[in-house]
PDB file of N, CA, C and O in Angstrom:
ATOM      1  N   UNK A   1       7.444  10.495  -1.814  1.00  0.00           N
ATOM      2  CA  UNK A   1       7.917   9.133  -1.908  1.00  0.00           C
ATOM      3  C   UNK A   1       6.817   8.223  -2.447  1.00  0.00           C
ATOM      4  O   UNK A   1       7.051   7.455  -3.380  1.00  0.00           O
ATOM      5  N   UNK A   2       5.636   8.301  -1.874  1.00  0.00           N
ATOM      6  CA  UNK A   2       4.519   7.489  -2.344  1.00  0.00           C
ATOM      7  C   UNK A   2       3.571   8.381  -3.119  1.00  0.00           C
ATOM      8  O   UNK A   2       3.449   9.574  -2.841  1.00  0.00           O
ATOM      9  N   UNK A   3       2.925   7.809  -4.060  1.00  0.00           N
ATOM     10  CA  UNK A   3       1.952   8.544  -4.850  1.00  0.00           C
ATOM     11  C   UNK A   3       1.091   7.564  -5.598  1.00  0.00           C
ATOM     12  O   UNK A   3       1.103   6.363  -5.329  1.00  0.00           O
ATOM     13  N   UNK A   4       0.364   8.079  -6.518  1.00  0.00           N
ATOM     14  CA  UNK A   4      -0.478   7.216  -7.340  1.00  0.00           C
ATOM     15  C   UNK A   4       0.358   6.666  -8.483  1.00  0.00           C
ATOM     16  O   UNK A   4       1.198   7.364  -9.052  1.00  0.00           O
ATOM     17  N   UNK A   5       0.115   5.413  -8.804  1.00  0.00           N
ATOM     18  CA  UNK A   5       0.758   4.812  -9.962  1.00  0.00           C
ATOM     19  C   UNK A   5      -0.317   4.168 -10.821  1.00  0.00           C
ATOM     20  O   UNK A   5      -1.409   3.841 -10.354  1.00  0.00           O
ATOM     21  N   UNK A   6       0.021   3.999 -12.070  1.00  0.00           N
ATOM     22  CA  UNK A   6      -0.901   3.307 -12.969  1.00  0.00           C
ATOM     23  C   UNK A   6      -0.097   2.406 -13.886  1.00  0.00           C
ATOM     24  O   UNK A   6       1.091   2.627 -14.121  1.00  0.00           O
ATOM     25  N   UNK A   7      -0.758   1.399 -14.390  1.00  0.00           N
ATOM     26  CA  UNK A   7      -0.127   0.487 -15.345  1.00  0.00           C
ATOM     27  C   UNK A   7       0.309   1.279 -16.577  1.00  0.00           C
ATOM     28  O   UNK A   7       1.355   0.991 -17.159  1.00  0.00           O
ATOM     29  N   UNK A   8      -0.479   2.266 -16.975  1.00  0.00           N
ATOM     30  CA  UNK A   8      -0.132   3.089 -18.141  1.00  0.00           C
ATOM     31  C   UNK A   8       1.194   3.815 -17.934  1.00  0.00           C
ATOM     32  O   UNK A   8       2.030   3.853 -18.837  1.00  0.00           O
ATOM     33  N   UNK A   9       1.390   4.391 -16.748  1.00  0.00           N
ATOM     34  CA  UNK A   9       2.646   5.090 -16.451  1.00  0.00           C
ATOM     35  C   UNK A   9       3.828   4.128 -16.489  1.00  0.00           C
ATOM     36  O   UNK A   9       4.868   4.432 -17.074  1.00  0.00           O
ATOM     37  N   UNK A  10       3.663   2.994 -15.877  1.00  0.00           N
ATOM     38  CA  UNK A  10       4.746   2.021 -15.808  1.00  0.00           C
ATOM     39  C   UNK A  10       5.086   1.490 -17.195  1.00  0.00           C
ATOM     40  O   UNK A  10       6.257   1.415 -17.568  1.00  0.00           O
ATOM     41  N   UNK A  11       4.069   1.126 -17.950  1.00  0.00           N
ATOM     42  CA  UNK A  11       4.318   0.574 -19.284  1.00  0.00           C
ATOM     43  C   UNK A  11       4.934   1.621 -20.201  1.00  0.00           C
ATOM     44  O   UNK A  11       5.767   1.283 -21.042  1.00  0.00           O
ATOM     45  N   UNK A  12       4.545   2.879 -20.059  1.00  0.00           N
ATOM     46  CA  UNK A  12       5.147   3.943 -20.872  1.00  0.00           C
ATOM     47  C   UNK A  12       6.633   4.094 -20.540  1.00  0.00           C
ATOM     48  O   UNK A  12       7.451   4.279 -21.441  1.00  0.00           O
ATOM     49  N   UNK A  13       6.982   4.018 -19.272  1.00  0.00           N
ATOM     50  CA  UNK A  13       8.387   4.118 -18.858  1.00  0.00           C
ATOM     51  C   UNK A  13       9.213   2.952 -19.386  1.00  0.00           C
ATOM     52  O   UNK A  13      10.384   3.115 -19.728  1.00  0.00           O
ATOM     53  N   UNK A  14       8.604   1.787 -19.449  1.00  0.00           N
ATOM     54  CA  UNK A  14       9.312   0.582 -19.888  1.00  0.00           C
ATOM     55  C   UNK A  14       9.240   0.367 -21.402  1.00  0.00           C
ATOM     56  O   UNK A  14       9.942  -0.481 -21.952  1.00  0.00           O
ATOM     57  N   UNK A  15       8.383   1.145 -22.065  1.00  0.00           N
ATOM     58  CA  UNK A  15       8.182   1.038 -23.519  1.00  0.00           C
ATOM     59  C   UNK A  15       7.644  -0.331 -23.930  1.00  0.00           C
ATOM     60  O   UNK A  15       8.060  -0.908 -24.935  1.00  0.00           O
ATOM     61  N   UNK A  16       6.711  -0.830 -23.126  1.00  0.00           N
ATOM     62  CA  UNK A  16       5.994  -2.070 -23.431  1.00  0.00           C
ATOM     63  C   UNK A  16       4.512  -1.812 -23.251  1.00  0.00           C
ATOM     64  O   UNK A  16       4.124  -0.833 -22.614  1.00  0.00           O
ATOM     65  N   UNK A  17       3.697  -2.663 -23.795  1.00  0.00           N
ATOM     66  CA  UNK A  17       2.257  -2.536 -23.636  1.00  0.00           C
ATOM     67  C   UNK A  17       1.809  -2.839 -22.224  1.00  0.00           C
ATOM     68  O   UNK A  17       2.479  -3.560 -21.485  1.00  0.00           O
ATOM     69  N   UNK A  18       0.654  -2.274 -21.853  1.00  0.00           N
ATOM     70  CA  UNK A  18       0.117  -2.471 -20.505  1.00  0.00           C
ATOM     71  C   UNK A  18      -0.138  -3.940 -20.192  1.00  0.00           C
ATOM     72  O   UNK A  18       0.182  -4.410 -19.100  1.00  0.00           O
ATOM     73  N   UNK A  19      -0.701  -4.652 -21.131  1.00  0.00           N
ATOM     74  CA  UNK A  19      -1.012  -6.061 -20.910  1.00  0.00           C
ATOM     75  C   UNK A  19       0.256  -6.868 -20.700  1.00  0.00           C
ATOM     76  O   UNK A  19       0.311  -7.724 -19.816  1.00  0.00           O
ATOM     77  N   UNK A  20       1.271  -6.604 -21.502  1.00  0.00           N
ATOM     78  CA  UNK A  20       2.538  -7.328 -21.381  1.00  0.00           C
ATOM     79  C   UNK A  20       3.174  -7.076 -20.009  1.00  0.00           C
ATOM     80  O   UNK A  20       3.588  -8.014 -19.327  1.00  0.00           O
ATOM     81  N   UNK A  21       3.246  -5.820 -19.621  1.00  0.00           N
ATOM     82  CA  UNK A  21       3.849  -5.464 -18.322  1.00  0.00           C
ATOM     83  C   UNK A  21       3.069  -6.128 -17.184  1.00  0.00           C
ATOM     84  O   UNK A  21       3.662  -6.702 -16.271  1.00  0.00           O
ATOM     85  N   UNK A  22       1.751  -6.045 -17.244  1.00  0.00           N
ATOM     86  CA  UNK A  22       0.914  -6.654 -16.200  1.00  0.00           C
ATOM     87  C   UNK A  22       1.119  -8.158 -16.112  1.00  0.00           C
ATOM     88  O   UNK A  22       1.260  -8.709 -15.021  1.00  0.00           O
ATOM     89  N   UNK A  23       1.135  -8.812 -17.254  1.00  0.00           N
ATOM     90  CA  UNK A  23       1.291 -10.270 -17.277  1.00  0.00           C
ATOM     91  C   UNK A  23       2.660 -10.706 -16.773  1.00  0.00           C
ATOM     92  O   UNK A  23       2.756 -11.665 -16.008  1.00  0.00           O
ATOM     93  N   UNK A  24       3.715 -10.021 -17.188  1.00  0.00           N
ATOM     94  CA  UNK A  24       5.072 -10.373 -16.748  1.00  0.00           C
ATOM     95  C   UNK A  24       5.192 -10.193 -15.239  1.00  0.00           C
ATOM     96  O   UNK A  24       5.743 -11.055 -14.553  1.00  0.00           O
ATOM     97  N   UNK A  25       4.680  -9.080 -14.718  1.00  0.00           N
ATOM     98  CA  UNK A  25       4.761  -8.823 -13.281  1.00  0.00           C
ATOM     99  C   UNK A  25       3.984  -9.867 -12.500  1.00  0.00           C
ATOM    100  O   UNK A  25       4.485 -10.406 -11.513  1.00  0.00           O
ATOM    101  N   UNK A  26       2.772 -10.155 -12.931  1.00  0.00           N
ATOM    102  CA  UNK A  26       1.940 -11.124 -12.209  1.00  0.00           C
ATOM    103  C   UNK A  26       2.571 -12.511 -12.223  1.00  0.00           C
ATOM    104  O   UNK A  26       2.501 -13.241 -11.235  1.00  0.00           O
ATOM    105  N   UNK A  27       3.179 -12.865 -13.330  1.00  0.00           N
ATOM    106  CA  UNK A  27       3.837 -14.165 -13.414  1.00  0.00           C
ATOM    107  C   UNK A  27       5.038 -14.222 -12.457  1.00  0.00           C
ATOM    108  O   UNK A  27       5.280 -15.246 -11.818  1.00  0.00           O
ATOM    109  N   UNK A  28       5.771 -13.135 -12.366  1.00  0.00           N
ATOM    110  CA  UNK A  28       6.969 -13.091 -11.518  1.00  0.00           C
ATOM    111  C   UNK A  28       6.638 -12.996 -10.028  1.00  0.00           C
ATOM    112  O   UNK A  28       7.311 -13.612  -9.202  1.00  0.00           O
ATOM    113  N   UNK A  29       5.601 -12.224  -9.685  1.00  0.00           N
ATOM    114  CA  UNK A  29       5.325 -11.934  -8.273  1.00  0.00           C
ATOM    115  C   UNK A  29       4.018 -12.515  -7.744  1.00  0.00           C
ATOM    116  O   UNK A  29       3.755 -12.446  -6.543  1.00  0.00           O
ATOM    117  N   UNK A  30       3.207 -13.080  -8.614  1.00  0.00           N
ATOM    118  CA  UNK A  30       1.978 -13.719  -8.162  1.00  0.00           C
ATOM    119  C   UNK A  30       0.853 -12.776  -7.803  1.00  0.00           C
ATOM    120  O   UNK A  30      -0.154 -13.206  -7.241  1.00  0.00           O
ATOM    121  N   UNK A  31       0.997 -11.507  -8.112  1.00  0.00           N
ATOM    122  CA  UNK A  31      -0.051 -10.516  -7.859  1.00  0.00           C
ATOM    123  C   UNK A  31       0.115  -9.369  -8.827  1.00  0.00           C
ATOM    124  O   UNK A  31       1.161  -9.218  -9.459  1.00  0.00           O
ATOM    125  N   UNK A  32      -0.926  -8.560  -8.940  1.00  0.00           N
ATOM    126  CA  UNK A  32      -0.867  -7.420  -9.860  1.00  0.00           C
ATOM    127  C   UNK A  32       0.088  -6.349  -9.336  1.00  0.00           C
ATOM    128  O   UNK A  32       0.423  -6.322  -8.152  1.00  0.00           O
ATOM    129  N   UNK A  33       0.508  -5.489 -10.219  1.00  0.00           N
ATOM    130  CA  UNK A  33       1.392  -4.392  -9.828  1.00  0.00           C
ATOM    131  C   UNK A  33       0.723  -3.510  -8.785  1.00  0.00           C
ATOM    132  O   UNK A  33       1.344  -3.151  -7.785  1.00  0.00           O
ATOM    133  N   UNK A  34      -0.525  -3.162  -9.007  1.00  0.00           N
ATOM    134  CA  UNK A  34      -1.241  -2.280  -8.075  1.00  0.00           C
ATOM    135  C   UNK A  34      -1.425  -2.962  -6.726  1.00  0.00           C
ATOM    136  O   UNK A  34      -1.266  -2.324  -5.685  1.00  0.00           O
ATOM    137  N   UNK A  35      -1.755  -4.237  -6.728  1.00  0.00           N
ATOM    138  CA  UNK A  35      -1.902  -4.980  -5.482  1.00  0.00           C
ATOM    139  C   UNK A  35      -0.573  -5.019  -4.720  1.00  0.00           C
ATOM    140  O   UNK A  35      -0.546  -4.840  -3.502  1.00  0.00           O
ATOM    141  N   UNK A  36       0.504  -5.247  -5.427  1.00  0.00           N
ATOM    142  CA  UNK A  36       1.823  -5.286  -4.797  1.00  0.00           C
ATOM    143  C   UNK A  36       2.189  -3.921  -4.215  1.00  0.00           C
ATOM    144  O   UNK A  36       2.690  -3.835  -3.094  1.00  0.00           O
ATOM    145  N   UNK A  37       1.938  -2.862  -4.974  1.00  0.00           N
ATOM    146  CA  UNK A  37       2.243  -1.506  -4.516  1.00  0.00           C
ATOM    147  C   UNK A  37       1.434  -1.172  -3.259  1.00  0.00           C
ATOM    148  O   UNK A  37       1.959  -0.581  -2.315  1.00  0.00           O
ATOM    149  N   UNK A  38       0.169  -1.550  -3.253  1.00  0.00           N
ATOM    150  CA  UNK A  38      -0.667  -1.306  -2.080  1.00  0.00           C
ATOM    151  C   UNK A  38      -0.143  -2.087  -0.879  1.00  0.00           C
ATOM    152  O   UNK A  38      -0.117  -1.569   0.237  1.00  0.00           O
ATOM    153  N   UNK A  39       0.273  -3.326  -1.105  1.00  0.00           N
ATOM    154  CA  UNK A  39       0.858  -4.140  -0.036  1.00  0.00           C
ATOM    155  C   UNK A  39       2.094  -3.441   0.558  1.00  0.00           C
ATOM    156  O   UNK A  39       2.248  -3.400   1.779  1.00  0.00           O
ATOM    157  N   UNK A  40       2.960  -2.902  -0.282  1.00  0.00           N
ATOM    158  CA  UNK A  40       4.165  -2.192   0.178  1.00  0.00           C
ATOM    159  C   UNK A  40       3.768  -0.978   1.016  1.00  0.00           C
ATOM    160  O   UNK A  40       4.381  -0.707   2.049  1.00  0.00           O
ATOM    161  N   UNK A  41       2.749  -0.250   0.574  1.00  0.00           N
ATOM    162  CA  UNK A  41       2.286   0.908   1.333  1.00  0.00           C
ATOM    163  C   UNK A  41       1.721   0.497   2.690  1.00  0.00           C
ATOM    164  O   UNK A  41       1.933   1.196   3.681  1.00  0.00           O
ATOM    165  N   UNK A  42       1.018  -0.609   2.749  1.00  0.00           N
ATOM    166  CA  UNK A  42       0.473  -1.091   4.022  1.00  0.00           C
ATOM    167  C   UNK A  42       1.617  -1.522   4.952  1.00  0.00           C
ATOM    168  O   UNK A  42       1.557  -1.282   6.158  1.00  0.00           O
ATOM    169  N   UNK A  43       2.633  -2.142   4.406  1.00  0.00           N
ATOM    170  CA  UNK A  43       3.800  -2.507   5.226  1.00  0.00           C
ATOM    171  C   UNK A  43       4.467  -1.261   5.807  1.00  0.00           C
ATOM    172  O   UNK A  43       4.892  -1.265   6.963  1.00  0.00           O
ATOM    173  N   UNK A  44       4.558  -0.207   5.019  1.00  0.00           N
ATOM    174  CA  UNK A  44       5.108   1.060   5.512  1.00  0.00           C
ATOM    175  C   UNK A  44       4.188   1.654   6.574  1.00  0.00           C
ATOM    176  O   UNK A  44       4.664   2.210   7.563  1.00  0.00           O
ATOM    177  N   UNK A  45       2.892   1.543   6.381  1.00  0.00           N
ATOM    178  CA  UNK A  45       1.939   2.026   7.382  1.00  0.00           C
ATOM    179  C   UNK A  45       2.130   1.296   8.709  1.00  0.00           C
ATOM    180  O   UNK A  45       2.095   1.916   9.772  1.00  0.00           O
ATOM    181  N   UNK A  46       2.330  -0.006   8.649  1.00  0.00           N
ATOM    182  CA  UNK A  46       2.571  -0.775   9.876  1.00  0.00           C
ATOM    183  C   UNK A  46       3.816  -0.252  10.599  1.00  0.00           C
ATOM    184  O   UNK A  46       3.818  -0.109  11.821  1.00  0.00           O
ATOM    185  N   UNK A  47       4.854   0.026   9.844  1.00  0.00           N
ATOM    186  CA  UNK A  47       6.092   0.554  10.442  1.00  0.00           C
ATOM    187  C   UNK A  47       5.834   1.903  11.104  1.00  0.00           C
ATOM    188  O   UNK A  47       6.282   2.152  12.223  1.00  0.00           O
ATOM    189  N   UNK A  48       5.110   2.767  10.406  1.00  0.00           N
ATOM    190  CA  UNK A  48       4.822   4.094  10.953  1.00  0.00           C
ATOM    191  C   UNK A  48       3.925   4.005  12.186  1.00  0.00           C
ATOM    192  O   UNK A  48       4.105   4.770  13.134  1.00  0.00           O
ATOM    193  N   UNK A  49       2.980   3.098  12.185  1.00  0.00           N
ATOM    194  CA  UNK A  49       2.118   2.912  13.362  1.00  0.00           C
ATOM    195  C   UNK A  49       2.966   2.460  14.551  1.00  0.00           C
ATOM    196  O   UNK A  49       2.776   2.940  15.668  1.00  0.00           O
ATOM    197  N   UNK A  50       3.896   1.540  14.313  1.00  0.00           N
ATOM    198  CA  UNK A  50       4.761   1.061  15.407  1.00  0.00           C
ATOM    199  C   UNK A  50       5.625   2.181  15.977  1.00  0.00           C
ATOM    200  O   UNK A  50       5.941   2.167  17.166  1.00  0.00           O
ATOM    201  N   UNK A  51       6.009   3.142  15.155  1.00  0.00           N
ATOM    202  CA  UNK A  51       6.817   4.274  15.633  1.00  0.00           C
ATOM    203  C   UNK A  51       6.038   5.180  16.578  1.00  0.00           C
ATOM    204  O   UNK A  51       6.617   5.838  17.442  1.00  0.00           O
ATOM    205  N   UNK A  52       4.706   5.208  16.401  1.00  0.00           N
ATOM    206  CA  UNK A  52       3.806   6.015  17.230  1.00  0.00           C
ATOM    207  C   UNK A  52       4.078   7.521  17.160  1.00  0.00           C
ATOM    208  O   UNK A  52       3.794   8.248  18.113  1.00  0.00           O
ATOM    209  N   UNK A  53       4.619   7.982  16.050  1.00  0.00           N
ATOM    210  CA  UNK A  53       4.886   9.413  15.871  1.00  0.00           C
ATOM    211  C   UNK A  53       3.823  10.115  15.034  1.00  0.00           C
ATOM    212  O   UNK A  53       3.832  11.341  14.924  1.00  0.00           O
ATOM    213  N   UNK A  54       2.903   9.345  14.441  1.00  0.00           N
ATOM    214  CA  UNK A  54       1.912   9.913  13.537  1.00  0.00           C
ATOM    215  C   UNK A  54       0.540   9.312  13.831  1.00  0.00           C
ATOM    216  O   UNK A  54       0.420   8.167  14.267  1.00  0.00           O
ATOM    217  N   UNK A  55      -0.477  10.108  13.583  1.00  0.00           N
ATOM    218  CA  UNK A  55      -1.842   9.581  13.717  1.00  0.00           C
ATOM    219  C   UNK A  55      -2.156   8.704  12.502  1.00  0.00           C
ATOM    220  O   UNK A  55      -1.453   8.745  11.492  1.00  0.00           O
ATOM    221  N   UNK A  56      -3.209   7.923  12.617  1.00  0.00           N
ATOM    222  CA  UNK A  56      -3.643   7.073  11.506  1.00  0.00           C
ATOM    223  C   UNK A  56      -3.984   7.943  10.294  1.00  0.00           C
ATOM    224  O   UNK A  56      -3.652   7.593   9.161  1.00  0.00           O
ATOM    225  N   UNK A  57      -4.643   9.065  10.534  1.00  0.00           N
ATOM    226  CA  UNK A  57      -4.990   9.979   9.440  1.00  0.00           C
ATOM    227  C   UNK A  57      -3.729  10.511   8.761  1.00  0.00           C
ATOM    228  O   UNK A  57      -3.665  10.559   7.532  1.00  0.00           O
ATOM    229  N   UNK A  58      -2.736  10.908   9.540  1.00  0.00           N
ATOM    230  CA  UNK A  58      -1.474  11.407   8.971  1.00  0.00           C
ATOM    231  C   UNK A  58      -0.783  10.329   8.133  1.00  0.00           C
ATOM    232  O   UNK A  58      -0.224  10.622   7.076  1.00  0.00           O
ATOM    233  N   UNK A  59      -0.825   9.111   8.599  1.00  0.00           N
ATOM    234  CA  UNK A  59      -0.203   8.005   7.868  1.00  0.00           C
ATOM    235  C   UNK A  59      -0.922   7.782   6.543  1.00  0.00           C
ATOM    236  O   UNK A  59      -0.276   7.622   5.507  1.00  0.00           O
ATOM    237  N   UNK A  60      -2.239   7.771   6.566  1.00  0.00           N
ATOM    238  CA  UNK A  60      -3.012   7.598   5.331  1.00  0.00           C
ATOM    239  C   UNK A  60      -2.697   8.708   4.341  1.00  0.00           C
ATOM    240  O   UNK A  60      -2.539   8.450   3.148  1.00  0.00           O
ATOM    241  N   UNK A  61      -2.603   9.938   4.826  1.00  0.00           N
ATOM    242  CA  UNK A  61      -2.260  11.074   3.956  1.00  0.00           C
ATOM    243  C   UNK A  61      -0.837  10.951   3.427  1.00  0.00           C
ATOM    244  O   UNK A  61      -0.590  11.154   2.238  1.00  0.00           O
ATOM    245  N   UNK A  62       0.075  10.626   4.293  1.00  0.00           N
ATOM    246  CA  UNK A  62       1.489  10.510   3.907  1.00  0.00           C
ATOM    247  C   UNK A  62       1.701   9.457   2.818  1.00  0.00           C
ATOM    248  O   UNK A  62       2.529   9.632   1.924  1.00  0.00           O
ATOM    249  N   UNK A  63       0.945   8.367   2.905  1.00  0.00           N
ATOM    250  CA  UNK A  63       1.081   7.283   1.936  1.00  0.00           C
ATOM    251  C   UNK A  63       0.158   7.445   0.729  1.00  0.00           C
ATOM    252  O   UNK A  63       0.062   6.559  -0.120  1.00  0.00           O
ATOM    253  N   UNK A  64      -0.518   8.590   0.670  1.00  0.00           N
ATOM    254  CA  UNK A  64      -1.333   8.979  -0.488  1.00  0.00           C
ATOM    255  C   UNK A  64      -2.514   8.063  -0.767  1.00  0.00           C
ATOM    256  O   UNK A  64      -2.842   7.800  -1.923  1.00  0.00           O
ATOM    257  N   UNK A  65      -3.155   7.576   0.298  1.00  0.00           N
ATOM    258  CA  UNK A  65      -4.422   6.879   0.109  1.00  0.00           C
ATOM    259  C   UNK A  65      -5.488   7.939  -0.113  1.00  0.00           C
ATOM    260  O   UNK A  65      -5.435   9.003   0.503  1.00  0.00           O
ATOM    261  N   UNK A  66      -6.458   7.666  -0.984  1.00  0.00           N
ATOM    262  CA  UNK A  66      -7.473   8.663  -1.333  1.00  0.00           C
ATOM    263  C   UNK A  66      -8.282   9.126  -0.128  1.00  0.00           C
ATOM    264  O   UNK A  66      -8.540  10.319   0.030  1.00  0.00           O
ATOM    265  N   UNK A  67      -8.679   8.188   0.716  1.00  0.00           N
ATOM    266  CA  UNK A  67      -9.465   8.522   1.903  1.00  0.00           C
ATOM    267  C   UNK A  67      -9.004   7.652   3.065  1.00  0.00           C
ATOM    268  O   UNK A  67      -8.349   6.627   2.876  1.00  0.00           O
ATOM    269  N   UNK A  68      -9.355   8.076   4.245  1.00  0.00           N
ATOM    270  CA  UNK A  68      -9.052   7.282   5.434  1.00  0.00           C
ATOM    271  C   UNK A  68      -9.793   5.952   5.389  1.00  0.00           C
ATOM    272  O   UNK A  68      -9.262   4.926   5.815  1.00  0.00           O
ATOM    273  N   UNK A  69     -11.014   5.969   4.873  1.00  0.00           N
ATOM    274  CA  UNK A  69     -11.802   4.742   4.776  1.00  0.00           C
ATOM    275  C   UNK A  69     -11.149   3.747   3.815  1.00  0.00           C
ATOM    276  O   UNK A  69     -11.100   2.550   4.097  1.00  0.00           O
ATOM    277  N   UNK A  70     -10.648   4.241   2.684  1.00  0.00           N
ATOM    278  CA  UNK A  70      -9.987   3.358   1.722  1.00  0.00           C
ATOM    279  C   UNK A  70      -8.706   2.781   2.334  1.00  0.00           C
ATOM    280  O   UNK A  70      -8.416   1.597   2.162  1.00  0.00           O
ATOM    281  N   UNK A  71      -7.945   3.608   3.041  1.00  0.00           N
ATOM    282  CA  UNK A  71      -6.745   3.144   3.728  1.00  0.00           C
ATOM    283  C   UNK A  71      -7.099   2.036   4.716  1.00  0.00           C
ATOM    284  O   UNK A  71      -6.448   0.992   4.742  1.00  0.00           O
ATOM    285  N   UNK A  72      -8.122   2.261   5.519  1.00  0.00           N
ATOM    286  CA  UNK A  72      -8.532   1.262   6.512  1.00  0.00           C
ATOM    287  C   UNK A  72      -8.968  -0.040   5.861  1.00  0.00           C
ATOM    288  O   UNK A  72      -8.658  -1.123   6.357  1.00  0.00           O
ATOM    289  N   UNK A  73      -9.689   0.068   4.748  1.00  0.00           N
ATOM    290  CA  UNK A  73     -10.149  -1.125   4.037  1.00  0.00           C
ATOM    291  C   UNK A  73      -8.965  -1.923   3.488  1.00  0.00           C
ATOM    292  O   UNK A  73      -8.928  -3.146   3.625  1.00  0.00           O
ATOM    293  N   UNK A  74      -8.010  -1.250   2.874  1.00  0.00           N
ATOM    294  CA  UNK A  74      -6.819  -1.930   2.328  1.00  0.00           C
ATOM    295  C   UNK A  74      -5.970  -2.507   3.460  1.00  0.00           C
ATOM    296  O   UNK A  74      -5.459  -3.620   3.342  1.00  0.00           O
ATOM    297  N   UNK A  75      -5.818  -1.770   4.538  1.00  0.00           N
ATOM    298  CA  UNK A  75      -5.036  -2.229   5.682  1.00  0.00           C
ATOM    299  C   UNK A  75      -5.640  -3.514   6.232  1.00  0.00           C
ATOM    300  O   UNK A  75      -4.932  -4.489   6.485  1.00  0.00           O
ATOM    301  N   UNK A  76      -6.958  -3.503   6.415  1.00  0.00           N
ATOM    302  CA  UNK A  76      -7.650  -4.684   6.947  1.00  0.00           C
ATOM    303  C   UNK A  76      -7.462  -5.887   6.018  1.00  0.00           C
ATOM    304  O   UNK A  76      -7.305  -7.014   6.488  1.00  0.00           O
ATOM    305  N   UNK A  77      -7.477  -5.653   4.709  1.00  0.00           N
ATOM    306  CA  UNK A  77      -7.308  -6.750   3.746  1.00  0.00           C
ATOM    307  C   UNK A  77      -5.969  -7.458   3.962  1.00  0.00           C
ATOM    308  O   UNK A  77      -5.912  -8.687   3.943  1.00  0.00           O
ATOM    309  N   UNK A  78      -4.905  -6.704   4.164  1.00  0.00           N
ATOM    310  CA  UNK A  78      -3.573  -7.295   4.267  1.00  0.00           C
ATOM    311  C   UNK A  78      -3.184  -7.706   5.681  1.00  0.00           C
ATOM    312  O   UNK A  78      -2.416  -8.651   5.859  1.00  0.00           O
ATOM    313  N   UNK A  79      -3.700  -7.016   6.680  1.00  0.00           N
ATOM    314  CA  UNK A  79      -3.269  -7.256   8.058  1.00  0.00           C
ATOM    315  C   UNK A  79      -4.303  -8.056   8.857  1.00  0.00           C
ATOM    316  O   UNK A  79      -3.954  -8.721   9.833  1.00  0.00           O
ATOM    317  N   UNK A  80      -5.563  -7.993   8.448  1.00  0.00           N
ATOM    318  CA  UNK A  80      -6.603  -8.722   9.154  1.00  0.00           C
ATOM    319  C   UNK A  80      -7.222  -7.968  10.303  1.00  0.00           C
ATOM    320  O   UNK A  80      -8.017  -8.523  11.061  1.00  0.00           O
ATOM    321  N   UNK A  81      -6.863  -6.698  10.438  1.00  0.00           N
ATOM    322  CA  UNK A  81      -7.447  -5.832  11.455  1.00  0.00           C
ATOM    323  C   UNK A  81      -7.327  -4.390  10.985  1.00  0.00           C
ATOM    324  O   UNK A  81      -6.561  -4.097  10.068  1.00  0.00           O
ATOM    325  N   UNK A  82      -8.062  -3.511  11.595  1.00  0.00           N
ATOM    326  CA  UNK A  82      -8.005  -2.098  11.222  1.00  0.00           C
ATOM    327  C   UNK A  82      -6.690  -1.490  11.700  1.00  0.00           C
ATOM    328  O   UNK A  82      -6.023  -2.065  12.560  1.00  0.00           O
ATOM    329  N   UNK A  83      -6.307  -0.331  11.152  1.00  0.00           N
ATOM    330  CA  UNK A  83      -5.093   0.333  11.641  1.00  0.00           C
ATOM    331  C   UNK A  83      -5.149   0.637  13.141  1.00  0.00           C
ATOM    332  O   UNK A  83      -4.145   0.507  13.842  1.00  0.00           O
ATOM    333  N   UNK A  84      -6.313   1.036  13.624  1.00  0.00           N
ATOM    334  CA  UNK A  84      -6.445   1.341  15.066  1.00  0.00           C
ATOM    335  C   UNK A  84      -6.289   0.064  15.914  1.00  0.00           C
ATOM    336  O   UNK A  84      -5.641   0.082  16.960  1.00  0.00           O
ATOM    337  N   UNK A  85      -6.880  -1.024  15.455  1.00  0.00           N
ATOM    338  CA  UNK A  85      -6.721  -2.295  16.165  1.00  0.00           C
ATOM    339  C   UNK A  85      -5.246  -2.719  16.158  1.00  0.00           C
ATOM    340  O   UNK A  85      -4.724  -3.209  17.159  1.00  0.00           O
ATOM    341  N   UNK A  86      -4.600  -2.525  15.029  1.00  0.00           N
ATOM    342  CA  UNK A  86      -3.171  -2.873  14.933  1.00  0.00           C
ATOM    343  C   UNK A  86      -2.359  -2.021  15.915  1.00  0.00           C
ATOM    344  O   UNK A  86      -1.492  -2.537  16.621  1.00  0.00           O
ATOM    345  N   UNK A  87      -2.641  -0.734  15.954  1.00  0.00           N
ATOM    346  CA  UNK A  87      -1.922   0.163  16.863  1.00  0.00           C
ATOM    347  C   UNK A  87      -2.093  -0.275  18.326  1.00  0.00           C
ATOM    348  O   UNK A  87      -1.148  -0.207  19.111  1.00  0.00           O
ATOM    349  N   UNK A  88      -3.286  -0.718  18.680  1.00  0.00           N
ATOM    350  CA  UNK A  88      -3.523  -1.181  20.052  1.00  0.00           C
ATOM    351  C   UNK A  88      -2.814  -2.486  20.345  1.00  0.00           C
ATOM    352  O   UNK A  88      -2.465  -2.764  21.493  1.00  0.00           O
ATOM    353  N   UNK A  89      -2.595  -3.299  19.303  1.00  0.00           N
ATOM    354  CA  UNK A  89      -1.975  -4.613  19.506  1.00  0.00           C
ATOM    355  C   UNK A  89      -0.455  -4.564  19.573  1.00  0.00           C
ATOM    356  O   UNK A  89       0.186  -5.525  19.999  1.00  0.00           O
ATOM    357  N   UNK A  90       0.121  -3.441  19.150  1.00  0.00           N
ATOM    358  CA  UNK A  90       1.583  -3.320  19.113  1.00  0.00           C
ATOM    359  C   UNK A  90       2.084  -2.964  20.501  1.00  0.00           C
ATOM    360  O   UNK A  90       1.583  -2.040  21.141  1.00  0.00           O
ATOM    361  N   UNK A  91       3.070  -3.704  20.952  1.00  0.00           N
ATOM    362  CA  UNK A  91       3.640  -3.460  22.276  1.00  0.00           C
ATOM    363  C   UNK A  91       4.435  -2.161  22.276  1.00  0.00           C
ATOM    364  O   UNK A  91       5.115  -1.833  21.304  1.00  0.00           O
ATOM    365  N   UNK A  92       4.340  -1.438  23.369  1.00  0.00           N
ATOM    366  CA  UNK A  92       5.114  -0.219  23.557  1.00  0.00           C
ATOM    367  C   UNK A  92       6.399  -0.597  24.267  1.00  0.00           C
ATOM    368  O   UNK A  92       6.384  -1.255  25.307  1.00  0.00           O
ATOM    369  N   UNK A  93       7.511  -0.169  23.686  1.00  0.00           N
ATOM    370  CA  UNK A  93       8.821  -0.495  24.308  1.00  0.00           C
ATOM    371  C   UNK A  93       9.118   0.386  25.482  1.00  0.00           C
ATOM    372  O   UNK A  93      10.167   0.245  26.111  1.00  0.00           O
TER     373      UNK A  93
END
């Protein structure tokens, strides 16, 4: 479901130049394609953490982050805390 994406792949699929695709997306959504994709992956990570069925490492692997450290860094950027801190802050039903 999740994997690596690149502007080159997207622009090739759309048959437009990389710069054009990047500019149109940024104008429409206010952020780069890669930034938006990473944000979506972090939102999915939050959902998976709330489910409590997977470890943080499993979630990072499942969402195809290169390393656990990179996942934690991106997670902190969007959420304001580490994945482990987020997991501790989520109420258990």
